[in-house]
C-alpha positions as CSV (number, residue, x, y, z in Angstrom):
1,M,19.7,123.3,149.2
2,N,21.4,119.8,149.8
3,K,21.3,118.3,146.4
4,T,23.1,115.0,147.3
5,A,20.3,114.5,150.1
6,I,17.7,115.2,147.6
7,K,19.2,112.8,144.9
8,N,19.3,109.9,147.4
9,F,15.8,110.5,148.4
10,A,14.4,110.5,144.9
11,V,16.3,107.6,143.8
12,W,15.5,105.5,146.6
13,A,11.9,106.6,146.9
14,R,11.3,105.4,143.4
15,N,12.6,102.1,144.2
16,K,10.7,101.8,147.5
17,L,7.3,102.8,146.0
18,I,7.6,100.3,143.1
19,A,8.6,97.7,145.3
20,D,5.5,98.3,147.8
21,I,3.2,98.6,144.5
22,T,4.6,95.5,143.1
23,Y,4.0,93.7,146.4
24,T,0.7,95.1,146.8
25,A,-0.4,93.9,143.5
26,G,0.9,90.3,144.0
27,L,-1.4,90.1,147.3
28,L,-4.1,90.6,144.5
29,G,-3.0,87.9,142.3
30,I,-1.3,90.0,139.9
31,N,2.6,90.2,139.1
32,G,5.3,90.3,136.3
33,E,4.6,86.8,135.3
34,G,0.7,86.9,135.0
35,I,-2.5,87.9,136.0
36,L,-4.7,85.1,138.1
37,D,-8.5,84.6,137.6
38,P,-10.7,84.3,140.4
39,L,-11.2,81.2,142.0
40,P,-14.9,79.4,141.4
41,Q,-16.0,80.2,144.7
42,S,-15.7,84.0,144.3
43,S,-18.9,86.0,144.3
44,G,-19.8,89.7,143.1
45,D,-19.0,91.0,146.2
46,L,-15.8,88.8,147.2
47,Q,-13.3,87.4,145.3
48,F,-10.5,84.7,146.0
49,F,-7.4,84.2,144.4
50,D,-4.7,81.4,144.9
51,I,-1.4,83.1,145.5
52,G,0.4,80.4,147.1
53,T,-0.1,81.3,150.5
54,K,-1.6,79.3,153.2
55,E,-4.8,81.6,153.0
56,Y,-6.4,82.6,149.8
57,A,-5.8,86.2,149.0
58,K,-9.3,88.1,148.9
59,V,-10.5,91.2,147.4
60,E,-13.8,92.1,149.0
61,G,-16.4,94.8,148.2
62,K,-17.6,96.0,144.6
63,K,-15.4,99.0,144.8
64,A,-12.2,97.0,145.3
65,I,-13.4,94.4,142.6
66,R,-14.0,97.4,140.2
67,Q,-10.5,98.7,141.0
68,R,-8.6,95.5,140.5
69,E,-10.4,95.1,137.0
70,A,-9.7,98.6,135.8
71,F,-5.9,97.7,137.1
72,V,-6.1,94.6,134.9
73,K,-7.3,96.6,132.1
74,A,-4.6,99.2,132.2
75,I,-1.9,96.4,131.8
76,R,-3.8,94.6,129.0
77,A,-4.0,97.8,127.2
78,K,-0.4,98.7,127.5
79,E,0.3,94.8,126.7
80,Q,-0.9,95.6,123.2
81,E,2.3,97.7,122.7
82,S,4.7,95.6,124.2
83,D,4.6,92.3,125.9
84,Y,2.9,91.5,129.3
85,K,5.9,91.8,131.6
86,T,6.8,95.3,130.0
87,A,3.5,96.5,130.4
88,F,3.2,95.4,134.1
89,T,6.4,97.2,135.1
90,A,5.5,100.3,133.0
91,V,1.9,100.3,134.8
92,V,3.4,99.9,138.1
93,E,6.1,102.6,137.3
94,G,3.5,105.1,136.3
95,I,1.4,104.4,139.8
96,A,4.6,105.0,141.7
97,Y,5.5,108.2,139.9
98,T,2.0,109.5,140.3
99,W,2.2,109.1,144.2
100,F,5.8,110.5,144.0
101,N,4.2,113.5,142.6
102,R,1.8,113.7,145.0
103,L,3.6,113.6,148.2
104,I,6.2,116.0,146.9
105,A,3.4,118.5,146.1
106,I,1.8,118.1,149.5
107,R,5.2,118.8,151.3
108,F,5.6,121.4,149.5
109,M,2.3,123.0,150.1
110,E,2.2,122.3,154.0
111,V,5.5,123.5,154.5
112,N,4.7,126.9,152.8
113,E,1.1,126.9,154.3
114,Y,-0.8,126.6,150.8
115,L,-2.9,123.9,151.9
116,P,-6.4,125.4,152.1
117,S,-6.7,124.0,155.6
118,R,-3.4,124.8,156.8
119,V,-3.2,121.5,158.8
120,R,-0.1,119.7,158.0
121,V,-0.7,116.1,156.3
122,L,2.9,114.5,156.2
123,S,4.3,116.4,159.4
124,S,3.4,117.9,162.2
125,E,4.3,121.8,163.5
126,N,5.8,120.6,166.3
127,P,9.4,118.9,164.9
128,A,9.6,116.6,167.9
129,K,6.1,115.1,167.0
130,L,6.1,112.2,164.4
131,E,2.2,112.0,164.0
132,P,1.0,114.3,161.4
133,D,-1.4,117.0,162.6
134,F,-4.2,116.1,160.2
135,V,-4.2,112.6,161.9
136,T,-4.1,114.1,165.2
137,T,-7.1,116.6,164.4
138,P,-8.8,115.4,161.2
139,F,-11.8,117.2,161.9
140,D,-10.0,120.5,161.9
141,T,-9.1,120.2,158.3
142,D,-11.0,121.3,155.1
143,L,-12.2,117.3,154.6
144,E,-15.8,116.5,154.3
145,F,-17.0,113.4,156.3
146,T,-20.2,111.3,156.1
147,E,-21.5,110.1,159.5
148,K,-20.2,106.9,158.6
149,E,-16.7,108.0,157.8
150,Q,-16.7,110.1,161.1
151,N,-17.3,106.8,163.0
152,L,-14.7,105.1,161.3
153,V,-12.1,107.5,162.1
154,L,-12.8,107.7,165.7
155,Q,-12.9,103.6,165.7
156,L,-9.3,103.9,163.9
157,K,-7.9,106.4,166.6
158,D,-9.8,104.2,169.8
159,E,-8.1,101.2,168.2
160,N,-4.4,102.8,167.6
161,R,-4.9,101.8,164.1
162,L,-3.0,105.3,163.0
163,D,-1.4,104.0,159.9
164,E,-4.6,102.9,158.5
165,L,-6.2,106.2,159.5
166,F,-3.5,107.7,157.7
167,R,-3.8,106.1,154.3
168,I,-7.5,106.8,154.3
169,L,-7.1,110.6,155.1
170,F,-4.3,111.0,152.7
171,I,-6.2,109.6,149.7
172,K,-9.2,111.8,150.9
173,Q,-7.1,115.0,151.0
174,C,-5.5,114.2,147.5
175,N,-9.4,114.0,146.2
176,K,-10.2,117.1,148.1
177,L,-7.0,118.9,146.2
178,H,-8.4,117.8,142.9
179,E,-10.7,120.5,143.3
180,I,-7.9,123.3,143.1
181,L,-5.4,121.5,141.3
182,P,-7.0,119.1,139.0
183,E,-4.2,118.4,136.8
184,L,-2.1,117.1,139.6
185,F,-4.5,115.5,141.8
186,E,-6.6,113.7,139.3
187,E,-9.6,111.9,141.4
188,T,-8.2,108.4,143.0
189,D,-11.0,106.3,143.1
190,D,-9.3,103.9,140.6
191,Y,-6.3,101.3,140.8
192,T,-3.9,103.9,142.0
193,E,-5.8,104.0,145.2
194,M,-5.9,100.2,145.7
195,L,-2.1,99.9,145.3
196,L,-1.0,102.8,147.6
197,T,0.8,101.6,150.7
198,I,1.7,104.4,153.1
199,S,2.6,104.9,156.4
200,F,4.2,107.6,158.9
201,T,5.0,105.2,161.9
202,D,7.3,103.1,159.4
203,K,11.1,104.8,159.6
204,D,12.0,102.8,156.5
205,G,8.8,104.3,154.8
206,V,8.7,107.0,152.0
207,V,6.9,109.9,154.0
208,Y,9.3,109.5,157.0
209,H,12.5,109.7,154.9
210,L,11.0,112.8,152.7
211,V,9.9,114.6,156.4
212,H,13.2,113.8,157.6
213,D,15.9,113.5,154.9
214,I,15.2,117.0,153.0
215,A,15.6,120.0,155.0
216,E,12.1,121.6,155.5
217,D,13.8,124.9,154.7
218,D,14.4,123.6,151.0
219,F,10.9,123.6,150.5
220,N,10.2,126.9,152.5
221,V,10.0,129.8,149.7
222,E,10.7,132.4,152.6
223,K,13.7,130.8,154.1
224,G,15.7,130.2,150.9
225,G,13.7,127.2,149.6
226,Q,12.6,127.5,145.8
227,V,10.0,125.8,143.5
228,E,13.4,124.7,141.9
229,I,13.4,121.9,144.1
230,I,10.3,120.3,142.4
231,G,12.7,120.1,139.3
232,W,15.6,118.5,141.1
233,L,13.5,116.1,142.7
234,Y,11.9,115.0,139.4
235,Q,15.3,114.8,137.5
236,Y,16.9,112.9,140.1
237,Y,14.0,110.4,140.2
238,N,14.7,109.5,136.7
239,T,18.2,108.9,137.4
240,E,17.9,105.0,136.9
241,P,15.8,105.1,134.1
242,K,18.2,107.4,132.3
243,N,21.0,105.2,133.0
244,E,18.9,102.2,131.6
245,T,18.1,104.1,128.6
246,F,22.0,105.0,127.9
247,A,22.7,101.5,128.6
248,L,20.5,100.3,125.8
249,L,21.8,103.1,123.6
250,K,25.4,101.4,123.7
251,K,23.7,98.2,122.7
252,K,22.4,100.1,119.4
253,V,18.5,100.0,120.9
254,K,16.6,102.8,119.5
255,I,15.0,105.1,122.0
256,T,11.1,104.5,122.1
257,K,8.6,107.2,122.7
258,E,8.3,106.2,126.5
259,R,12.0,106.6,127.2
260,I,12.5,109.9,125.3
261,P,12.0,112.0,128.4
262,A,14.2,109.5,130.7
263,A,17.1,110.2,128.0
264,T,16.6,113.6,127.4
265,Q,15.7,115.6,130.5
266,L,18.0,117.9,131.9
267,F,17.4,120.4,134.4
268,T,18.6,123.7,133.7
269,P,21.0,125.3,136.2
270,D,19.5,128.4,137.6
271,W,22.1,130.9,136.2
272,I,21.6,129.7,132.7
273,V,17.9,130.1,133.1
274,R,18.1,133.6,134.3
275,Y,20.5,134.4,131.3
276,M,18.3,133.3,128.5
277,V,15.0,134.7,130.3
278,E,16.6,138.1,131.3
279,N,18.0,138.6,127.8
280,S,14.9,137.6,125.8
281,L,11.9,138.4,127.7
282,G,13.7,141.2,130.0
283,R,15.2,142.7,126.7
284,L,11.9,142.8,124.9
285,W,10.4,145.0,127.7
286,L,13.4,147.1,128.1
287,E,13.6,148.0,124.5
288,G,10.3,149.6,124.6
289,H,10.0,150.6,128.2
290,P,13.5,151.4,129.3
291,N,13.9,151.3,133.1
292,E,17.3,151.4,135.0
293,N,15.7,150.0,138.1
294,L,14.2,147.1,136.5
295,K,17.4,146.3,134.7
296,S,19.6,146.4,137.9
297,Q,17.5,143.3,139.2
298,W,18.5,141.2,136.5
299,K,22.2,140.0,137.2
300,Y,22.8,138.2,133.7
301,Y,21.3,141.0,131.6
302,L,23.9,142.2,129.1
303,D,23.8,145.5,127.6
304,E,23.9,145.8,123.9
305,A,27.2,146.8,122.5
306,E,27.5,150.3,120.6
307,Q,26.0,149.8,117.1
308,E,26.7,151.0,113.6
309,A,24.3,154.2,112.5
310,E,22.3,152.0,110.0
311,V,22.0,149.2,112.4
312,E,20.6,151.5,115.2
313,A,18.3,152.9,112.9
314,E,16.7,149.4,112.4
315,L,16.6,148.8,116.2
316,E,14.9,152.2,116.9
317,K,12.1,150.8,114.6
318,I,11.6,147.6,116.9
319,R,11.9,150.0,119.9
320,E,8.9,151.9,118.6
321,E,7.0,149.0,118.0
322,Y,7.6,148.0,121.5
323,K,6.5,150.9,123.2
324,T,2.8,149.9,122.3
325,I,3.2,146.8,123.7
326,N,1.4,146.0,126.9
327,P,2.2,143.2,129.8
328,T,-1.0,141.3,128.9
329,D,0.0,141.2,125.3
330,I,3.4,139.3,125.9
331,K,3.4,135.6,125.0
332,V,6.2,133.3,126.4
333,I,6.6,129.6,125.7
334,D,8.9,126.9,126.9
335,P,8.1,123.8,124.2
336,C,10.4,121.5,126.4
337,M,9.4,122.9,129.7
338,G,10.3,119.5,131.8
339,S,9.2,120.0,135.5
340,G,9.0,124.0,134.6
341,H,12.0,125.5,135.8
342,I,12.1,128.2,133.0
343,L,8.4,129.2,133.1
344,V,8.9,129.9,136.9
345,Y,11.6,132.3,136.4
346,A,9.9,133.9,133.3
347,F,7.1,134.2,136.0
348,D,9.0,136.3,138.2
349,V,10.3,138.4,135.5
350,L,6.9,138.9,134.1
351,M,5.7,139.7,137.7
352,Q,8.4,142.5,137.7
353,I,7.3,143.9,134.5
354,Y,3.7,144.1,135.5
355,E,4.6,145.6,138.7
356,V,6.5,148.6,137.2
357,A,3.4,149.2,134.7
358,G,1.2,149.5,137.6
359,Y,-0.5,146.4,138.4
360,T,-0.8,144.6,141.7
361,Q,0.9,141.3,142.5
362,R,-2.8,139.7,142.7
363,E,-3.8,140.9,139.6
364,A,-0.6,140.2,138.0
365,A,-0.4,136.6,138.8
366,K,-3.9,135.9,137.5
367,S,-3.0,137.5,134.4
368,I,0.1,135.8,133.7
369,L,-1.3,132.6,134.1
370,E,-4.2,133.6,131.6
371,N,-2.1,135.5,129.2
372,N,1.3,135.2,129.1
373,L,2.8,131.9,130.1
374,Y,2.6,128.8,128.0
375,G,4.6,125.5,128.3
376,L,4.7,122.0,126.5
377,D,6.2,118.7,127.1
378,I,5.5,114.9,125.9
379,D,6.0,113.9,129.6
380,D,2.8,113.4,131.6
381,R,4.5,113.3,135.0
382,A,6.7,116.1,134.2
383,F,3.6,118.3,132.9
384,Q,2.3,117.7,136.3
385,M,5.2,119.1,138.3
386,A,5.5,122.0,135.7
387,Y,1.7,122.6,136.0
388,F,2.3,122.6,140.1
389,A,5.4,124.7,139.8
390,V,3.8,127.3,138.0
391,M,0.8,127.1,140.3
392,M,2.9,127.2,143.4
393,K,4.7,130.4,142.0
394,A,1.3,131.9,141.4
395,R,0.0,131.2,144.7
396,Q,3.3,132.8,146.1
397,Y,1.8,136.3,144.6
398,N,-1.9,135.5,144.9
399,R,-3.2,133.6,148.0
400,R,-6.6,133.3,146.1
401,I,-5.2,131.7,142.9
402,L,-5.8,128.2,143.9
403,N,-9.8,128.5,143.6
404,G,-9.8,125.8,140.7
405,E,-11.2,128.4,138.2
406,T,-7.9,130.0,137.0
407,V,-6.6,128.7,133.8
408,C,-2.8,127.6,133.5
409,H,-1.6,126.9,129.7
410,V,0.9,124.4,130.5
411,Y,0.0,120.9,128.7
412,S,1.1,117.3,128.2
413,I,1.1,116.6,124.3
414,Q,-1.7,114.1,123.9
415,E,-1.9,111.7,121.0
416,S,-5.1,111.3,118.8
417,N,-4.8,107.7,118.3
418,G,-7.6,106.6,120.9
419,V,-10.4,109.2,119.8
420,N,-13.4,107.4,118.5
421,R,-14.0,109.2,115.1
422,N,-17.4,107.7,114.5
423,H,-18.4,109.9,117.6
424,L,-17.4,113.4,115.3
425,K,-21.1,112.9,113.5
426,F,-22.7,113.4,116.8
427,L,-21.1,117.1,117.1
428,G,-21.9,120.3,115.8
429,A,-25.7,120.3,116.4
430,G,-27.2,123.5,116.2
431,M,-24.6,124.9,113.3
432,N,-25.3,125.5,109.9
433,E,-24.3,123.0,107.4
434,Q,-21.7,125.2,106.0
435,E,-20.0,125.9,109.5
436,R,-20.4,122.0,110.5
437,K,-18.7,120.9,107.2
438,S,-15.8,123.5,107.8
439,A,-15.3,122.6,111.1
440,L,-15.4,118.9,110.5
441,E,-12.7,119.3,108.3
442,Q,-10.4,121.2,110.4
443,L,-10.7,118.9,113.5
444,T,-10.3,115.8,111.0
445,G,-6.9,118.0,110.0
446,L,-6.2,118.4,113.8
447,L,-6.6,114.9,114.8
448,D,-4.6,113.6,112.1
449,T,-1.8,116.0,113.0
450,F,-1.7,114.2,116.9
451,V,-1.4,110.7,115.6
452,D,1.7,109.3,117.4
453,A,2.0,113.0,118.7
454,K,4.4,111.6,121.7
455,E,6.8,110.6,119.2
456,Y,7.4,113.9,117.8
457,G,6.4,116.5,120.7
458,S,6.7,120.0,120.2
459,I,8.1,119.6,116.8
460,L,4.7,118.9,115.3
461,N,3.6,121.4,113.0
462,V,0.0,122.4,113.8
463,E,-2.1,124.6,111.7
464,E,-3.8,127.6,112.8
465,Y,-7.2,126.4,112.7
466,N,-10.1,128.3,113.8
467,Y,-10.0,127.1,117.3
468,E,-13.0,129.0,118.6
469,L,-15.0,127.2,116.1
470,L,-13.6,124.0,117.1
471,R,-14.6,124.2,120.3
472,R,-18.1,125.4,119.4
473,F,-18.3,122.3,117.3
474,V,-17.0,119.9,119.8
475,S,-19.2,121.5,122.8
476,Q,-22.5,121.1,120.8
477,S,-24.3,117.5,120.7
478,S,-28.0,117.0,121.5
479,E,-29.2,114.9,124.3
480,G,-30.9,112.4,122.3
481,E,-27.9,111.4,120.1
482,Q,-25.8,110.9,123.5
483,M,-28.3,108.1,124.9
484,S,-27.7,106.0,121.7
485,M,-25.7,103.0,122.0
486,E,-23.4,104.2,119.1
487,S,-22.5,107.3,120.9
488,F,-21.4,105.4,124.2
489,G,-18.3,107.1,125.5
490,L,-19.2,110.5,123.5
491,E,-18.4,112.4,126.6
492,D,-14.9,111.1,127.2
493,T,-14.1,111.7,123.3
494,K,-15.2,115.1,123.9
495,A,-13.2,116.0,126.7
496,H,-10.1,114.3,124.7
497,V,-10.7,116.3,121.6
498,L,-11.2,119.6,123.7
499,L,-7.8,118.7,125.4
500,L,-6.3,118.5,121.7
501,I,-7.8,121.7,120.6
502,E,-6.0,123.5,123.6
503,I,-2.8,122.0,123.0
504,G,-3.1,122.6,119.1
505,Q,-3.8,126.2,119.6
506,V,-0.7,126.8,122.1
507,M,1.2,124.8,119.5
508,A,0.1,126.9,116.6
509,Q,0.1,130.5,117.8
510,K,3.4,132.6,117.7
511,Y,5.3,134.0,120.8
512,N,7.3,137.2,121.6
513,T,9.7,134.9,123.3
514,C,10.5,131.4,123.3
515,V,12.9,130.1,125.9
516,T,13.8,126.3,126.3
517,N,16.5,123.4,127.1
518,P,15.5,121.3,124.0
519,P,16.0,117.4,124.3
520,Y,19.5,116.2,123.1
521,M,19.2,112.9,120.8
522,G,21.4,112.2,117.5
523,N,19.2,110.8,114.4
524,G,21.2,107.6,115.3
525,S,19.2,107.0,118.3
526,M,16.0,108.2,116.9
527,G,13.1,105.7,116.5
528,D,11.8,104.9,112.9
529,K,8.8,107.3,113.0
530,L,10.9,110.1,114.6
531,L,13.7,109.7,112.1
532,Q,11.3,109.9,109.0
533,F,9.5,112.9,110.5
534,A,12.8,114.6,111.1
535,K,13.8,113.9,107.6
536,Q,10.7,114.8,106.0
537,H,9.9,118.1,107.7
538,F,13.5,119.5,109.2
539,V,15.7,118.8,106.2
540,D,18.1,121.7,107.4
541,S,18.5,120.6,111.1
542,K,17.4,116.5,111.2
543,T,20.7,115.7,112.8
544,D,19.7,116.1,116.3
545,M,16.5,116.7,118.1
546,F,18.5,120.1,119.8
547,S,18.8,121.6,116.2
548,M,15.4,120.8,115.1
549,F,14.2,122.6,118.1
550,I,16.5,125.6,116.9
551,E,14.7,125.7,113.8
552,K,11.1,124.8,115.5
553,C,11.6,128.0,117.9
554,S,12.5,130.1,115.0
555,I,9.1,129.2,113.8
556,M,7.2,129.8,116.8
557,A,8.8,133.2,117.5
558,K,6.9,136.3,116.1
559,P,8.8,138.6,114.0
560,N,11.2,140.5,116.1
561,G,10.6,138.0,118.9
562,F,13.5,136.1,120.4
563,Y,14.1,132.7,121.2
564,A,16.8,131.7,123.6
565,M,18.1,128.3,124.2
566,I,20.7,126.1,125.7
567,T,22.1,123.1,123.2
568,Q,25.1,121.6,122.3
569,P,27.8,123.6,120.4
570,S,28.3,121.1,117.8
571,F,26.1,123.3,115.5
572,L,28.8,125.9,115.5
573,Y,31.2,123.8,114.0
574,L,30.3,120.6,112.1
575,L,29.5,120.3,108.5
576,S,26.3,118.4,109.6
577,F,24.7,121.9,110.6
578,E,26.1,123.8,107.9
579,K,22.4,124.5,106.5
580,L,20.9,125.3,110.0
581,R,23.7,128.0,110.3
582,R,22.9,129.4,107.3
583,R,19.5,129.6,108.2
584,V,20.0,131.3,111.4
585,T,22.2,133.7,109.7
586,E,19.7,134.6,106.7
587,T,16.6,134.7,109.1
588,A,17.9,136.1,112.5
589,T,20.5,137.9,114.5
590,I,22.3,136.3,117.4
591,I,22.0,138.9,120.3
592,T,24.4,137.3,122.7
593,L,26.1,133.9,123.0
594,L,27.9,131.5,125.5
595,D,30.5,129.2,124.3
596,M,30.6,127.0,127.7
597,G,32.6,123.9,126.9
598,R,32.1,121.0,129.0
599,G,30.7,120.0,132.3
600,I,28.1,122.5,132.6
601,F,25.5,119.8,133.4
602,G,27.9,117.7,135.4
603,I,28.2,115.2,132.4
604,D,30.9,115.0,129.4
605,F,29.3,117.1,126.4
606,G,29.8,120.9,125.6
607,S,27.0,123.4,125.8
608,T,26.3,126.9,124.4
609,S,23.5,129.2,125.2
610,F,22.2,131.8,123.1
611,V,19.6,134.4,122.8
612,I,18.4,135.2,119.2
613,R,16.2,137.7,117.6
614,K,14.0,136.6,114.8
615,Q,15.1,139.9,112.5
616,K,17.9,139.7,110.4
617,S,20.0,142.7,110.8
618,I,23.0,143.1,108.6
619,G,26.3,144.1,110.8
620,Y,24.6,143.8,114.0
621,R,27.3,143.6,116.8
622,G,26.5,141.0,119.7
623,G,28.3,140.0,122.6
624,Y,29.9,136.5,122.8
625,F,31.5,134.9,125.4
626,K,34.0,131.8,126.0
627,L,34.2,129.8,129.2
628,Y,38.0,129.4,129.7
629,N,39.6,128.2,133.0
630,R,36.0,128.4,134.6
631,I,36.1,132.2,133.4
632,F,34.1,133.8,130.9
633,Q,36.2,135.6,128.3
634,Y,34.6,138.5,126.7
635,I,35.2,138.6,123.0
636,A,35.0,141.8,121.3
637,P,31.3,142.6,119.9
638,S,31.3,141.5,116.2
639,D,29.0,139.1,113.8
640,I,28.9,135.8,115.3
641,A,29.3,134.3,111.7
642,Q,32.8,136.0,111.4
643,L,33.8,134.2,114.9
644,Y,32.6,130.6,114.2
645,W,32.0,129.4,110.6
646,E,33.1,132.0,108.0
């Protein structure tokens, strides 16, 4: 995989998309300085704007006018949180990110023949042919055309207006993919559609560079390509926002919730992902179901050291417990999933576990999505890529998985700030009074928890409410009440609240294995809300975000379950982490730890990765390694506390 080419493309594509969208917005009378009102001669079907050119700019048709108004509304809403220029920039960057994600997704799908029609959208089966196959043969795709649309397609082809045809077909393809991948391909009958400028003939365009700058085999899972490329594209796309955020930090500017993803996202190297997953999820299964053939497939799995008799007796109790666990019982979460790299490898390991248990790949892929795998993040765009990556991994094993019906438990954490709580009185129709009162109290508590949730992310402490009761409460409302003026927007409220219920349940439940690369952010860089939350809820670990996640993962793990992480090594040594170290040694056992020093991520701070069991086992002898001259030196098995802080 040519990461230099991937990085160069991602950084360039971000700037190109933003520039193109900004230019198109300017033609609508909207730029970084302000928003023009329609000129007096405008009508309901045609608006004119004086943008300083010889001819007035115009927006024609009710649909286009509605989309422009929605664009203005989005900017004005964002303006309430900052200032106009910042709001305009944020909305434009969001649109650019949306189309970047969709372009990458379609490229991955066409290379691997995952598109339902098997007709390429951005390229051709013939490498010498510039025109995409679906422009050449649009009626051979799974797209549905009205008679009017068919005539337009034929007209554009006859008049050789192929880029115009390409744009129309591309948007139509995205809307079609909404049926099978709704979390990534949201319906685009909005301002994002109006602002898309796309071309396959322009050799300085994003499509041409995507197809020609990154080797096709880097996307092809059968020729060495991996879903992993999605993660690298996501990280590299954020290179400049990350640099801007760090520059602000040097000026003592606190990190806002909008900048937290750019400041804290780091793509985890593949071998570290494998080490963490194999020694947590893999170990959990092998302890109850020994299998030498399975273990031999896990390159980074570390055998347990010989233990004292009393320790071995305690471990045998756990093994007896794990003998009863079935593949469908295992729950795995990455609470800081980014673009989903850890989840994707956990999927592979779960698949191997299912297969040795006698399941077919088709059965296993569906069950893994529905029963085993969970992910959370605060970044909406990272969530989209993680969702896509997990679904593509499932598609690799099950050709029927993209039916639009299979549940995928990965989520972007949302806030309850915008929920119209007056609508709650319309819910719970048909419930008895006691049941309705209980549901309303619990739902109110959940909504209170999710106020400003993107400030805190997965460190939020969510109670174990009766989530089935909450779903029933929200889903039941009478037709008559829905028709009243007071309940206008009720369906949107219900959809939002149902999503919060799903996220809340994922955050509240316990897991056999929690594997993550948490954000790193010292409390000196935190915003006021996050800092106060840390002081109130994470007294022993408030020094850094990564240390709070060590504590949080210990809370999310089931008794005798595992949490595996890669963090900064400072918690091993510094006095400010003494309480956290004590908590770890009092409540858990470190199974294995890698002290890696600096440079693992290509940046100048240290890293350590570890696997911890949520069970105090006095005298457990774990395996510890220290990186020295680029070689891991094995330290004789002993108690980690003796090595580092006693």
